[in-house]
N, C-alpha and C positions, 0 to 999 in steps of 0.2 A: 504494500500500500504506500502511496505517495501523498505527502502533505503539500498541496499547492501553496505557493507563497511562503515556503520555508527554505531558507538558504543556509548552508553550513560552510564555514571556513575551517579547514584542517591543515595541520602541519606541525613539525617538531618545534620545540621551544626556540624562540628567537626568529621564527620564520616571518613574523609580521602580521599575523592574523588579527590581533587586538587593535593594532594601529589602523588597519584597513577597515575594520568594522566601525570604529569610531568615525573615521572619515566618511564612510558610506552613509551612516546615520545623519551626520552633520550636513551632508549634501541634500538630504530630503527627509527631515525629521517627521513630517506628517505621514510619510509612507513607511519608512523603515523603523523597526524596533529591535534593539540589540539585546541578546541574552548570551549567557556563557555557561559552560560546564567546567568545574563544579559550579553549582548555582549559588545564589545568595540565601537560599533556604537553610534551615538548621542542618540538613543532611550535607549540603555543600560546604558550610562553614567547618563542619567536622572533617571533611575531606581536605580542605585547604590547610587545616592545622596538621594533618597527617603529611601532606605534601611538603610542608615547611620543616618536617622532621621533629615536630614536638613529641611524637610517639610513633610507634610502628605497629603494623598489623600484618598478618599473613597475606601474601599476594592474592590468594583465593578470596579472602575476606574483602580485600580492596575491590575485587571484581564485583562482588555482591553490592558493596556500598556505592560504587559508581553507577551501577544499574538502578539501584533504589533512588538515587538522586536524579537520575535521568528520567525515571518514571514521573517524579514530581515536576521536573522541567517540562515534560510534554503534557501531562494530564492534570497536574495539580492546579490549584486556584491561581489565576493569572498566568498560567502556563502557555506553551506554544499553541496548543489546540484552541484555547479560548481567545488568544490574541488574533489568530488567523480568522476565526469566526467574526471578530470585531473589525475586520478589514485591514489588519496590519500585515505587512510583509516582515516576517521574523528572520533576523540574521543571527545565527548562533556561532560563537567562538568555541569550537569543538562540539562533537557529538559522539555517537557510539563507535565511529571509525577510530577514534582515539583509543578507546578501550581495546579494540581489536589489534592495535599496535602496541600500546604501552603495557597493558596487563599481560599480553601474550609473551612478553620477554621473560617473565619469571614463572608464570603458572601454566604456560602452554596455551595453545589456540582454542582448545575445545570449550572450556568454561566461558570465556568472554563471548564466544560465538553463540553458545546456548542462551546465556543471559540476555543478550542483545537482539536475538532473532525476532522477538515480537514487535520491536519498535518500528514506526513508519520511516520510510525513506524521505529525505528532503527532495524538493524539486531540483535544486542546484547544489552540487558539491564542488567547492573550489579547493583544490589541493595545492598548498603552497610548498613547492619542492625547492630544497636548498641543501647545500653541503653542510653537514653538522659542524664542521670546523668553523665555517663562516657564521652560522647561526649562534654558536656558543660565544663567539667574540662579541656579538651583539648583547647577549645575556650578561657577559662580563662587564660591558660598558655601563650597565645600569647601576652598578655598585650596590645592589641590594643582596639580601640573603638568598642563596641558591636553593632551589627545591631539590628533592631527593633524586629526581630523574635527570637533573641537569649536569651530567657528567659525560665526557666525550665517548667513553666506551658504550655507555647505555644509549646515548643518542644515536650512535651509528647503528646499533641493533634495531632501535625504534624506526629509524629512517628506512631501513631495509624492509621491515615489516609493513610500514606504511605503503611503500612501493608495491608490495605484494597484494595488500588489501585493495588499493586503488585499481591495480590491474585486474584483479578478480571481479570487482564491481563494474569496471569498464567493459569487460567481456559480456556482462549480463545487462548492460544499460539499455540495449534495444528492447529487451523483454521487460525490464522494470520501468523504463521511462524516465529514470533519473539522469539529469544532464551532469556530466563530470568534466570539469575544466582544470587542467594542470597549469599552474601559474609559476613562472620563473621568479621565485621570491628573492633572488639575488639582485634583481633590478632595483632601481631607486623607488622610493615611496610613490612618487608621481607616476612613474611608468607602470607600476603594479596596479595603482588605482585606475589608470586609464584602461588597462587590460580588463579589469573587473567590470567597469562601466560598459565597455564595448560588448562584452558578453551578455550583460543584463539588458541591453537595449532590445 
């Protein structure tokens, strides 16, 4: 199932998804509404604390937690489904494709796929492809505390898994109807934004 007027930006840390979503919403605030995963709900706040390294959980537990937060994101009060029904085009920074990449690194592919199989597909999936070495330099330049996945060896594994996930869904895109666009995220902010607008026209 596809959710019309649902757009997802995916990519490894430092690929620029957050920057481009902010810019897209600013370009037309009456049309676009930004969301993100983890969410700002209590489930998402718990996950962000985990990502910052305040505490650790088993990777299988993390997979369940991300799926639970995602369920609230889509179906909870003020969630994606409700926003779309109210005429908004929702643009999400990350969705279940992230879980298929990030969680698969440590707990294998089967559990993330099982937990995320019921969720609807977005109408558009933008994949921000970038060399992990380049993206982590961007992360380093922020001078903030790094998250638990923001290490070069982990990011390289995640980037490889992302490529596999996108390729798999690309092969099924004619059947599913989801439009997948790969963006060269190493380009400048202006160039990336122009590419996104060009596809959304």
